[in-house]
PAZALUM-772472 format. One record per residue (C-alpha): residue in one letter; x, y, z. Coordinates in steps of 0.05 Angstrom, whole numbers. Last residue first. Example, Ala and Ser with C-alpha at 12.3 -4.5 7.8 and 13.67 -1.06 7.14 Angstrom:
BEGIN
<atom code="S" X="273" Y="-21" Z="143"/>
<atom code="A" X="246" Y="-90" Z="156"/>
// end
This chain:
BEGIN
<atom code="X" X="1017" Y="-311" Z="35"/>
<atom code="X" X="951" Y="-349" Z="43"/>
<atom code="X" X="955" Y="-424" Z="54"/>
<atom code="X" X="937" Y="-481" Z="6"/>
<atom code="X" X="984" Y="-455" Z="-49"/>
<atom code="X" X="1044" Y="-486" Z="-13"/>
<atom code="X" X="1015" Y="-556" Z="-21"/>
<atom code="X" X="985" Y="-606" Z="28"/>
<atom code="X" X="989" Y="-555" Z="83"/>
<atom code="X" X="1019" Y="-578" Z="150"/>
<atom code="X" X="1085" Y="-540" Z="146"/>
<atom code="X" X="1053" Y="-476" Z="121"/>
<atom code="X" X="995" Y="-476" Z="171"/>
<atom code="X" X="1044" Y="-487" Z="228"/>
<atom code="X" X="1084" Y="-426" Z="204"/>
<atom code="X" X="1022" Y="-383" Z="202"/>
<atom code="X" X="1002" Y="-404" Z="272"/>
<atom code="X" X="1072" Y="-389" Z="298"/>
<atom code="X" X="1072" Y="-319" Z="270"/>
<atom code="X" X="1112" Y="-298" Z="210"/>
<atom code="X" X="1169" Y="-249" Z="218"/>
<atom code="X" X="1167" Y="-192" Z="168"/>
<atom code="X" X="1174" Y="-177" Z="94"/>
<atom code="X" X="1160" Y="-237" Z="50"/>
<atom code="X" X="1116" Y="-298" Z="51"/>
<atom code="X" X="1092" Y="-358" Z="11"/>
<atom code="X" X="1142" Y="-358" Z="-46"/>
<atom code="X" X="1134" Y="-425" Z="-82"/>
<atom code="X" X="1194" Y="-471" Z="-97"/>
<atom code="X" X="1174" Y="-526" Z="-49"/>
<atom code="X" X="1163" Y="-474" Z="6"/>
<atom code="X" X="1196" Y="-407" Z="-1"/>
<atom code="X" X="1197" Y="-358" Z="57"/>
<atom code="X" X="1222" Y="-286" Z="53"/>
<atom code="X" X="1254" Y="-247" Z="108"/>
<atom code="X" X="1262" Y="-200" Z="75"/>
<atom code="X" X="1231" Y="-149" Z="28"/>
<atom code="X" X="1242" Y="-148" Z="-47"/>
<atom code="X" X="1229" Y="-222" Z="-60"/>
<atom code="X" X="1224" Y="-236" Z="-135"/>
<atom code="X" X="1249" Y="-307" Z="-126"/>
<atom code="X" X="1311" Y="-290" Z="-168"/>
<atom code="X" X="1321" Y="-230" Z="-123"/>
<atom code="X" X="1335" Y="-278" Z="-65"/>
<atom code="X" X="1383" Y="-319" Z="-108"/>
<atom code="X" X="1420" Y="-256" Z="-130"/>
<atom code="X" X="1423" Y="-231" Z="-58"/>
<atom code="X" X="1457" Y="-294" Z="-33"/>
<atom code="X" X="1434" Y="-305" Z="39"/>
<atom code="X" X="1391" Y="-368" Z="31"/>
<atom code="X" X="1378" Y="-406" Z="95"/>
<atom code="X" X="1356" Y="-477" Z="83"/>
<atom code="X" X="1305" Y="-519" Z="122"/>
<atom code="X" X="1291" Y="-590" Z="100"/>
<atom code="X" X="1225" Y="-610" Z="132"/>
<atom code="X" X="1194" Y="-670" Z="168"/>
<atom code="X" X="1127" Y="-655" Z="199"/>
<atom code="X" X="1116" Y="-676" Z="271"/>
<atom code="X" X="1069" Y="-618" Z="284"/>
<atom code="X" X="1108" Y="-588" Z="342"/>
<atom code="X" X="1176" Y="-601" Z="308"/>
<atom code="X" X="1153" Y="-570" Z="243"/>
<atom code="X" X="1126" Y="-508" Z="278"/>
<atom code="X" X="1191" Y="-501" Z="318"/>
<atom code="X" X="1233" Y="-504" Z="255"/>
<atom code="X" X="1188" Y="-452" Z="222"/>
<atom code="X" X="1192" Y="-405" Z="282"/>
<atom code="X" X="1268" Y="-415" Z="287"/>
<atom code="X" X="1278" Y="-398" Z="213"/>
<atom code="X" X="1236" Y="-335" Z="220"/>
<atom code="X" X="1275" Y="-315" Z="283"/>
<atom code="X" X="1340" Y="-321" Z="244"/>
<atom code="X" X="1313" Y="-280" Z="187"/>
<atom code="X" X="1287" Y="-227" Z="235"/>
<atom code="X" X="1356" Y="-223" Z="268"/>
<atom code="X" X="1392" Y="-212" Z="203"/>
<atom code="X" X="1421" Y="-269" Z="161"/>
<atom code="X" X="1415" Y="-229" Z="97"/>
<atom code="X" X="1349" Y="-259" Z="77"/>
<atom code="X" X="1311" Y="-316" Z="45"/>
<atom code="X" X="1286" Y="-373" Z="89"/>
<atom code="X" X="1280" Y="-435" Z="46"/>
<atom code="X" X="1234" Y="-493" Z="59"/>
<atom code="X" X="1236" Y="-561" Z="24"/>
<atom code="X" X="1179" Y="-603" Z="49"/>
<atom code="X" X="1191" Y="-678" Z="60"/>
// end
């Protein structure tokens, strides 16, 4: 199971990002654990300066903007987080 974290303040873009990832996992049949991280210290700990950020299995794969559905599907189906471009 992939561990995915959406980093952000809980703003609209962060909520949309979480929904896009959840939908991608549902469509592809991939089991994920999705966590929303709103604590600024934790977000900064990942080096993310622009939210929303996405962390998969401990690796930052995205920051600053809402990812598209194709990008989210690529993340959830990749063997490892490094297999897809950030």
